[in-house]
TORZAFI-377309 format. One line per field, with one value per residue: residue number from 1; y, z, x of N, C-alpha, C, O in turn. Coordinates in nm, 3 decimals. Example, Ala and Ser with C-alpha at 12.3 -4.5 7.8 and 13.67 -1.06 7.14 Angstrom:
2
num c(1:2);
n.Y c(-0.569:-0.225);
n.Z c(0.780:0.708);
n.X c(1.319:1.285);
ca.Y c(-0.450:-0.106);
ca.Z c(0.780:0.714);
ca.X c(1.230:1.367);
c.Y c(-0.330:0.003);
c.Z c(0.780:0.787);
c.X c(1.320:1.290);
o.Y c(-0.332:0.114);
o.Z c(0.846:0.804);
o.X c(1.424:1.341);
% end
This chain:
166
num c(1:2:3:4:5:6:7:8:9:10:11:12:13:14:15:16:17:18:19:20:21:22:23:24:25:26:27:28:29:30:31:32:33:34:35:36:37:38:39:40:41:42:43:44:45:46:47:48:49:50:51:52:53:54:55:56:57:58:59:60:61:62:63:64:65:66:67:68:69:70:71:72:73:74:75:76:77:78:79:80:81:82:83:84:85:86:87:88:89:90:91:92:93:94:95:96:97:98:99:100:101:102:103:104:105:106:107:108:109:110:111:112:113:114:115:116:117:118:119:120:121:122:123:124:125:126:127:128:129:130:131:132:133:134:135:136:137:138:139:140:141:142:143:144:145:146:147:148:149:150:151:152:153:154:155:156:157:158:159:160:161:162:163:164:165:166);
n.Y c(2.330:2.163:1.974:1.846:1.721:1.541:1.382:1.274:1.114:0.934:0.802:0.696:0.508:0.335:0.238:0.110:-0.108:-0.238:-0.288:-0.478:-0.713:-0.749:-0.787:-1.016:-1.201:-1.194:-1.313:-1.579:-1.654:-1.655:-1.796:-1.729:-1.522:-1.293:-1.236:-1.139:-0.903:-0.775:-0.742:-0.569:-0.342:-0.283:-0.197:0.025:0.180:0.234:0.391:0.610:0.708:0.771:0.971:1.170:1.219:1.305:1.530:1.679:1.675:1.691:1.432:1.394:1.536:1.364:1.457:1.568:1.327:1.192:1.346:1.290:1.186:0.874:0.737:0.817:0.661:0.425:0.419:0.282:0.017:-0.016:0.013:-0.217:-0.411:-0.370:-0.429:-0.694:-0.830:-0.787:-0.940:-1.196:-1.221:-1.146:-1.344:-1.534:-1.418:-1.238:-0.931:-0.713:-0.767:-0.772:-0.511:-0.373:-0.447:-0.345:-0.068:-0.039:-0.079:0.136:0.350:0.330:0.358:0.612:0.787:0.777:0.867:1.128:1.237:1.246:1.369:1.229:1.139:1.399:1.513:1.737:1.808:1.675:1.653:1.357:1.380:1.331:1.300:1.222:0.988:0.839:0.828:0.676:0.445:0.368:0.302:0.084:-0.088:-0.128:-0.271:-0.502:-0.609:-0.664:-0.860:-1.060:-1.269:-1.412:-1.681:-1.836:-2.054:-1.983:-1.921:-2.161:-2.035:-1.847:-1.658:-1.807:-1.820:-1.839:-1.709:-1.499:-1.563:-1.341:-1.185:-1.327);
n.Z c(0.374:0.157:0.174:0.411:0.331:0.140:0.308:0.466:0.279:0.212:0.467:0.482:0.276:0.383:0.600:0.462:0.356:0.592:0.692:0.509:0.555:0.827:0.837:0.679:0.844:1.054:0.933:0.929:1.188:1.218:1.104:0.843:0.560:0.528:0.790:0.898:0.756:0.838:1.112:1.093:0.970:1.167:1.386:1.258:1.204:1.465:1.557:1.383:1.466:1.735:1.693:1.566:1.770:1.990:1.871:1.842:1.607:1.436:1.336:1.004:0.884:0.820:0.595:0.447:0.403:0.245:0.018:-0.113:-0.403:-0.572:-0.620:-0.424:-0.209:-0.262:-0.170:0.074:0.005:-0.195:-0.042:0.118:-0.074:-0.140:0.112:0.164:-0.064:-0.031:0.195:0.100:-0.102:-0.020:0.136:-0.053:-0.263:-0.151:0.018:-0.112:-0.387:-0.391:-0.307:-0.504:-0.739:-0.671:-0.669:-0.944:-1.062:-0.944:-1.061:-1.334:-1.322:-1.190:-1.375:-1.581:-1.437:-1.362:-1.620:-1.747:-1.553:-1.375:-1.132:-1.051:-1.020:-1.046:-1.374:-1.504:-1.744:-1.917:-1.973:-2.186:-2.006:-1.764:-1.836:-1.912:-1.668:-1.518:-1.669:-1.621:-1.344:-1.365:-1.519:-1.330:-1.141:-1.295:-1.318:-1.048:-0.999:-1.171:-1.082:-0.917:-0.925:-0.865:-0.634:-0.290:-0.137:0.056:0.279:0.322:0.520:0.702:0.690:0.936:1.243:1.433:1.768:1.937:1.849:1.874);
n.X c(0.865:0.801:1.006:0.938:0.702:0.807:0.964:0.758:0.626:0.830:0.859:0.607:0.635:0.830:0.677:0.470:0.606:0.689:0.434:0.334:0.492:0.438:0.161:0.150:0.283:0.104:-0.115:-0.022:-0.075:-0.343:-0.659:-0.753:-0.662:-0.826:-0.901:-0.675:-0.648:-0.882:-0.832:-0.614:-0.730:-0.919:-0.759:-0.639:-0.871:-0.963:-0.748:-0.773:-1.030:-0.965:-0.775:-0.928:-1.119:-0.946:-0.843:-1.061:-1.211:-1.506:-1.735:-1.839:-2.154:-2.463:-2.585:-2.368:-2.228:-2.416:-2.405:-2.169:-1.988:-2.023:-1.784:-1.607:-1.651:-1.519:-1.257:-1.197:-1.253:-1.059:-0.831:-0.859:-0.834:-0.559:-0.428:-0.521:-0.425:-0.149:-0.115:-0.161:0.029:0.294:0.429:0.481:0.632:0.797:0.884:1.011:0.973:0.693:0.617:0.753:0.616:0.366:0.431:0.501:0.252:0.122:0.267:0.193:-0.095:-0.104:0.006:-0.186:-0.416:-0.326:-0.278:-0.529:-0.678:-0.843:-1.096:-1.143:-0.896:-0.603:-0.498:-0.211:0.008:0.127:0.425:0.716:0.942:0.819:0.702:0.922:1.053:0.871:0.884:1.151:1.126:0.957:1.117:1.319:1.167:1.113:1.368:1.413:1.223:1.284:1.432:1.267:1.181:1.389:1.550:1.594:1.912:2.104:2.184:1.998:1.761:1.493:1.133:1.048:0.940:1.138:1.259:1.260:1.056:0.829);
ca.Y c(2.248:2.056:1.870:1.766:1.631:1.433:1.295:1.201:1.012:0.828:0.733:0.608:0.395:0.245:0.184:0.017:-0.229:-0.309:-0.332:-0.596:-0.830:-0.770:-0.847:-1.148:-1.290:-1.209:-1.424:-1.708:-1.684:-1.659:-1.899:-1.684:-1.395:-1.181:-1.213:-1.050:-0.772:-0.720:-0.697:-0.454:-0.229:-0.248:-0.118:0.153:0.253:0.284:0.498:0.724:0.759:0.833:1.097:1.267:1.252:1.386:1.661:1.744:1.682:1.628:1.341:1.463:1.516:1.263:1.535:1.571:1.191:1.159:1.429:1.244:1.106:0.726:0.688:0.848:0.552:0.314:0.421:0.173:-0.108:-0.028:-0.017:-0.356:-0.494:-0.367:-0.507:-0.840:-0.878:-0.796:-1.053:-1.320:-1.233:-1.125:-1.467:-1.613:-1.358:-1.147:-0.792:-0.624:-0.795:-0.732:-0.360:-0.327:-0.468:-0.244:0.062:-0.034:-0.063:0.272:0.438:0.323:0.419:0.749:0.862:0.787:0.953:1.268:1.285:1.270:1.436:1.137:1.162:1.546:1.564:1.834:1.750:1.689:1.570:1.254:1.430:1.224:1.277:1.144:0.845:0.770:0.797:0.555:0.329:0.321:0.233:-0.048:-0.167:-0.171:-0.386:-0.617:-0.665:-0.722:-0.980:-1.161:-1.388:-1.466:-1.820:-1.903:-2.102:-1.906:-1.992:-2.236:-1.942:-1.750:-1.674:-1.878:-1.738:-1.866:-1.587:-1.501:-1.577:-1.212:-1.121:-1.420);
ca.Z c(0.374:0.058:0.230:0.512:0.258:0.079:0.413:0.505:0.173:0.231:0.587:0.442:0.198:0.484:0.674:0.375:0.348:0.720:0.703:0.428:0.619:0.954:0.807:0.627:0.956:1.122:0.863:0.974:1.324:1.206:1.012:0.711:0.529:0.548:0.926:0.917:0.697:0.927:1.237:1.053:0.950:1.295:1.459:1.188:1.226:1.609:1.563:1.318:1.561:1.851:1.654:1.549:1.906:2.061:1.800:1.841:1.471:1.432:1.227:0.898:0.893:0.729:0.466:0.381:0.354:0.130:-0.100:-0.174:-0.529:-0.542:-0.630:-0.297:-0.117:-0.304:-0.111:0.177:-0.072:-0.261:0.067:0.154:-0.187:-0.121:0.229:0.142:-0.163:0.029:0.290:0.020:-0.193:0.038:0.176:-0.169:-0.353:-0.076:0.042:-0.214:-0.514:-0.383:-0.308:-0.641:-0.831:-0.634:-0.719:-1.088:-1.093:-0.908:-1.163:-1.454:-1.290:-1.156:-1.502:-1.643:-1.355:-1.374:-1.753:-1.780:-1.437:-1.325:-0.997:-1.032:-0.988:-1.139:-1.493:-1.521:-1.870:-1.919:-2.053:-2.207:-1.891:-1.662:-1.890:-1.902:-1.523:-1.479:-1.739:-1.544:-1.228:-1.408:-1.560:-1.206:-1.087:-1.375:-1.275:-0.914:-0.989:-1.272:-1.010:-0.814:-0.927:-0.813:-0.499:-0.199:-0.104:0.181:0.394:0.333:0.641:0.688:0.726:1.078:1.324:1.535:1.908:2.007:1.797:1.904);
ca.X c(0.741:0.814:1.100:0.860:0.610:0.888:0.999:0.641:0.602:0.930:0.820:0.487:0.682:0.886:0.567:0.399:0.690:0.681:0.295:0.312:0.547:0.369:0.030:0.168:0.310:-0.022:-0.193:0.022:-0.125:-0.492:-0.714:-0.778:-0.601:-0.915:-0.899:-0.558:-0.692:-0.985:-0.766:-0.531:-0.824:-0.981:-0.665:-0.629:-0.997:-0.956:-0.647:-0.839:-1.129:-0.896:-0.711:-1.040:-1.170:-0.854:-0.825:-1.193:-1.258:-1.633:-1.769:-1.923:-2.298:-2.531:-2.609:-2.239:-2.195:-2.504:-2.374:-2.045:-1.994:-2.012:-1.651:-1.535:-1.679:-1.437:-1.120:-1.182:-1.247:-0.933:-0.734:-0.880:-0.774:-0.414:-0.385:-0.551:-0.335:-0.014:-0.109:-0.158:0.137:0.422:0.500:0.513:0.731:0.885:0.839:1.068:0.899:0.544:0.619:0.801:0.501:0.265:0.479:0.490:0.105:0.087:0.320:0.108:-0.221:-0.089:0.031:-0.314:-0.500:-0.276:-0.287:-0.669:-0.748:-0.947:-1.139:-1.137:-0.754:-0.548:-0.437:-0.062:0.028:0.226:0.534:0.816:1.020:0.741:0.678:1.056:1.074:0.782:0.939:1.268:1.084:0.902:1.231:1.382:1.085:1.134:1.497:1.398:1.140:1.326:1.490:1.171:1.158:1.507:1.544:1.682:2.038:2.090:2.211:1.887:1.681:1.368:1.018:1.018:0.937:1.246:1.205:1.243:0.932:0.716);
c.Y c(2.135:1.938:1.785:1.672:1.515:1.335:1.212:1.091:0.904:0.742:0.641:0.489:0.290:0.169:0.082:-0.119:-0.312:-0.364:-0.468:-0.720:-0.856:-0.833:-0.988:-1.246:-1.298:-1.314:-1.559:-1.751:-1.702:-1.761:-1.856:-1.546:-1.278:-1.147:-1.115:-0.908:-0.705:-0.666:-0.570:-0.332:-0.182:-0.159:0.022:0.240:0.312:0.402:0.623:0.789:0.835:0.969:1.208:1.310:1.344:1.524:1.737:1.771:1.609:1.535:1.419:1.434:1.416:1.331:1.539:1.430:1.151:1.231:1.382:1.171:0.961:0.677:0.723:0.747:0.429:0.311:0.311:0.041:-0.126:-0.047:-0.162:-0.446:-0.488:-0.455:-0.652:-0.900:-0.892:-0.914:-1.186:-1.338:-1.223:-1.249:-1.547:-1.553:-1.261:-1.004:-0.702:-0.642:-0.747:-0.579:-0.312:-0.340:-0.372:-0.104:0.070:-0.013:0.084:0.374:0.444:0.394:0.570:0.836:0.880:0.881:1.101:1.322:1.328:1.344:1.359:1.170:1.310:1.590:1.663:1.764:1.778:1.593:1.472:1.293:1.318:1.196:1.196:1.001:0.769:0.737:0.681:0.432:0.276:0.247:0.098:-0.139:-0.213:-0.285:-0.510:-0.686:-0.730:-0.849:-1.087:-1.285:-1.442:-1.612:-1.904:-1.940:-2.011:-1.991:-2.066:-2.148:-1.843:-1.772:-1.743:-1.779:-1.760:-1.736:-1.597:-1.499:-1.444:-1.142:-1.204:-1.371);
c.Z c(0.279:0.105:0.332:0.438:0.192:0.190:0.458:0.407:0.187:0.358:0.557:0.355:0.287:0.560:0.596:0.359:0.477:0.734:0.627:0.498:0.752:0.935:0.756:0.742:1.043:1.066:0.906:1.111:1.324:1.105:0.869:0.682:0.554:0.696:0.963:0.871:0.785:1.049:1.208:1.036:1.081:1.379:1.396:1.213:1.371:1.621:1.494:1.406:1.681:1.805:1.630:1.680:1.981:2.001:1.791:1.696:1.466:1.314:1.128:0.919:0.791:0.594:0.382:0.323:0.238:0.005:-0.165:-0.300:-0.491:-0.534:-0.508:-0.194:-0.148:-0.240:-0.010:0.109:-0.139:-0.155:0.112:0.049:-0.164:-0.002:0.215:0.049:-0.106:0.127:0.216:-0.053:-0.126:0.076:0.061:-0.249:-0.281:-0.065:-0.072:-0.347:-0.506:-0.387:-0.446:-0.739:-0.803:-0.688:-0.872:-1.132:-1.058:-1.011:-1.288:-1.425:-1.261:-1.278:-1.574:-1.570:-1.369:-1.515:-1.792:-1.663:-1.383:-1.175:-0.955:-0.982:-1.087:-1.254:-1.491:-1.629:-1.847:-2.017:-2.078:-2.084:-1.781:-1.710:-1.880:-1.760:-1.480:-1.542:-1.671:-1.417:-1.263:-1.453:-1.429:-1.139:-1.161:-1.339:-1.139:-0.912:-1.089:-1.203:-0.908:-0.811:-0.883:-0.670:-0.411:-0.169:0.026:0.302:0.409:0.456:0.606:0.716:0.861:1.155:1.431:1.674:1.971:1.957:1.836:2.035);
c.X c(0.747:0.900:1.016:0.763:0.686:0.925:0.879:0.611:0.704:0.896:0.701:0.533:0.749:0.778:0.490:0.477:0.676:0.535:0.272:0.368:0.480:0.240:0.044:0.202:0.182:-0.112:-0.154:-0.030:-0.278:-0.530:-0.719:-0.710:-0.695:-0.925:-0.787:-0.587:-0.786:-0.922:-0.682:-0.620:-0.887:-0.888:-0.650:-0.752:-0.999:-0.859:-0.708:-0.942:-1.066:-0.833:-0.824:-1.100:-1.078:-0.827:-0.956:-1.238:-1.395:-1.654:-1.856:-2.069:-2.346:-2.550:-2.481:-2.207:-2.290:-2.471:-2.238:-2.069:-1.967:-1.866:-1.564:-1.553:-1.587:-1.300:-1.096:-1.172:-1.113:-0.820:-0.741:-0.816:-0.620:-0.372:-0.403:-0.449:-0.192:-0.006:-0.094:-0.026:0.276:0.494:0.551:0.628:0.828:0.837:0.885:0.994:0.756:0.539:0.659:0.688:0.392:0.305:0.466:0.346:0.064:0.145:0.233:-0.026:-0.209:-0.065:-0.101:-0.412:-0.460:-0.308:-0.437:-0.746:-0.860:-0.975:-1.128:-0.999:-0.707:-0.476:-0.282:-0.022:0.140:0.335:0.627:0.901:0.945:0.722:0.808:1.081:0.996:0.837:1.062:1.233:1.037:1.014:1.304:1.302:1.103:1.266:1.491:1.330:1.181:1.390:1.396:1.162:1.283:1.489:1.637:1.808:2.017:2.114:2.098:1.807:1.553:1.254:0.973:1.033:1.047:1.188:1.179:1.115:0.809:0.645);
o.Y c(2.024:1.822:1.662:1.557:1.403:1.214:1.092:0.981:0.787:0.619:0.526:0.381:0.170:0.048:-0.020:-0.226:-0.433:-0.476:-0.557:-0.823:-0.972:-0.926:-1.073:-1.360:-1.404:-1.391:-1.648:-1.869:-1.758:-1.809:-1.936:-1.463:-1.172:-1.032:-1.024:-0.810:-0.584:-0.554:-0.477:-0.226:-0.062:-0.058:0.123:0.360:0.428:0.500:0.733:0.911:0.944:1.068:1.322:1.428:1.449:1.619:1.848:1.875:1.488:1.556:1.503:1.326:1.388:1.268:1.517:1.418:1.083:1.185:1.438:1.097:0.931:0.591:0.664:0.744:0.337:0.210:0.252:-0.043:-0.236:-0.118:-0.223:-0.545:-0.593:-0.545:-0.729:-1.006:-0.991:-0.979:-1.276:-1.449:-1.289:-1.259:-1.618:-1.626:-1.211:-0.965:-0.623:-0.545:-0.688:-0.523:-0.217:-0.247:-0.319:-0.032:0.174:0.061:0.146:0.472:0.551:0.483:0.647:0.950:0.989:0.962:1.189:1.433:1.429:1.377:1.415:1.220:1.340:1.691:1.674:1.669:1.892:1.472:1.496:1.246:1.218:1.080:1.111:0.906:0.651:0.627:0.593:0.326:0.155:0.147:0.002:-0.259:-0.328:-0.381:-0.617:-0.809:-0.833:-0.940:-1.195:-1.392:-1.514:-1.669:-2.026:-1.870:-1.970:-2.113:-2.036:-2.179:-1.761:-1.886:-1.738:-1.668:-1.708:-1.661:-1.692:-1.441:-1.431:-1.047:-1.154:-1.433);
o.Z c(0.310:0.079:0.333:0.477:0.188:0.167:0.484:0.449:0.175:0.352:0.600:0.361:0.269:0.580:0.650:0.350:0.475:0.782:0.675:0.501:0.791:1.008:0.785:0.741:1.100:1.137:0.919:1.146:1.418:1.028:0.779:0.772:0.597:0.727:1.045:0.937:0.809:1.090:1.288:1.086:1.105:1.435:1.466:1.240:1.391:1.689:1.548:1.421:1.720:1.878:1.672:1.698:2.030:2.071:1.737:1.666:1.487:1.206:1.168:0.966:0.691:0.490:0.261:0.208:0.144:-0.104:-0.268:-0.307:-0.393:-0.454:-0.491:-0.097:-0.066:-0.253:-0.007:0.150:-0.140:-0.183:0.141:0.082:-0.168:-0.017:0.249:0.076:-0.129:0.138:0.262:-0.065:-0.173:0.051:0.072:-0.297:-0.339:-0.143:-0.123:-0.412:-0.600:-0.465:-0.497:-0.817:-0.896:-0.745:-0.925:-1.226:-1.129:-1.044:-1.341:-1.502:-1.304:-1.283:-1.624:-1.632:-1.385:-1.530:-1.858:-1.676:-1.349:-1.103:-0.837:-0.912:-1.197:-1.231:-1.478:-1.610:-1.771:-2.131:-2.006:-2.058:-1.715:-1.632:-1.846:-1.730:-1.410:-1.481:-1.662:-1.382:-1.195:-1.426:-1.421:-1.088:-1.101:-1.330:-1.114:-0.837:-1.092:-1.262:-0.818:-0.705:-0.867:-0.594:-0.456:-0.176:0.099:0.412:0.501:0.497:0.491:0.761:0.902:1.134:1.510:1.697:2.051:2.021:1.830:2.079);
o.X c(0.704:0.871:1.028:0.746:0.635:0.917:0.894:0.573:0.668:0.904:0.696:0.474:0.727:0.788:0.448:0.417:0.656:0.516:0.202:0.301:0.465:0.206:-0.040:0.155:0.155:-0.176:-0.238:-0.029:-0.335:-0.446:-0.691:-0.702:-0.650:-0.958:-0.802:-0.556:-0.772:-0.952:-0.679:-0.585:-0.905:-0.931:-0.650:-0.740:-1.034:-0.889:-0.694:-0.942:-1.108:-0.841:-0.809:-1.130:-1.121:-0.793:-0.961:-1.296:-1.403:-1.598:-1.937:-2.106:-2.280:-2.532:-2.484:-2.165:-2.248:-2.503:-2.201:-2.166:-1.899:-1.830:-1.458:-1.477:-1.580:-1.230:-0.988:-1.091:-1.058:-0.723:-0.638:-0.751:-0.556:-0.289:-0.314:-0.393:-0.123:0.097:-0.024:0.026:0.369:0.614:0.650:0.714:0.925:0.750:0.806:0.956:0.703:0.461:0.601:0.666:0.330:0.223:0.426:0.319:-0.014:0.079:0.204:-0.065:-0.295:-0.113:-0.128:-0.480:-0.545:-0.357:-0.460:-0.864:-0.964:-0.889:-1.105:-0.986:-0.761:-0.400:-0.237:-0.017:0.233:0.337:0.625:0.932:1.005:0.725:0.810:1.127:1.047:0.840:1.080:1.295:1.073:1.008:1.347:1.359:1.110:1.272:1.553:1.366:1.120:1.398:1.440:1.136:1.277:1.423:1.744:1.806:1.923:2.071:2.100:1.785:1.508:1.278:0.869:1.129:1.050:1.082:1.086:1.071:0.697:0.548);
% end
């Protein structure tokens, strides 16, 4: 079971990288970045509704929804922030740098969330090994992004959409 969860997380990471570049290309076809985010979330929402419908998962009652803590309502806003930011940033700095910076931010925030048990999560102390691991990830991101200002080589692919994808 643990192997399946690890595989699912890796697949989600691959999907996140693909999502960033796909949504960035979508932005190029629409007038505003938020239109691309809206279209992305509309498709995702329809898939969620279809899954619940086909799986016969009932929608929560109004009483259940009214009883949720305020911070549980922020997940969609935070998702929007991620998607919108990736749409704006990916074309400028590239997928690897954008995802790397996102992961660095996630490492910092996740250590704090785990250490203090924020949002009612289980406390997992920021041990020296965990802090060192996060530091190595951040160092890797720093190395990846240190050459962001360099011009691409003349052989570098353009951001032009290949004909087979158009």
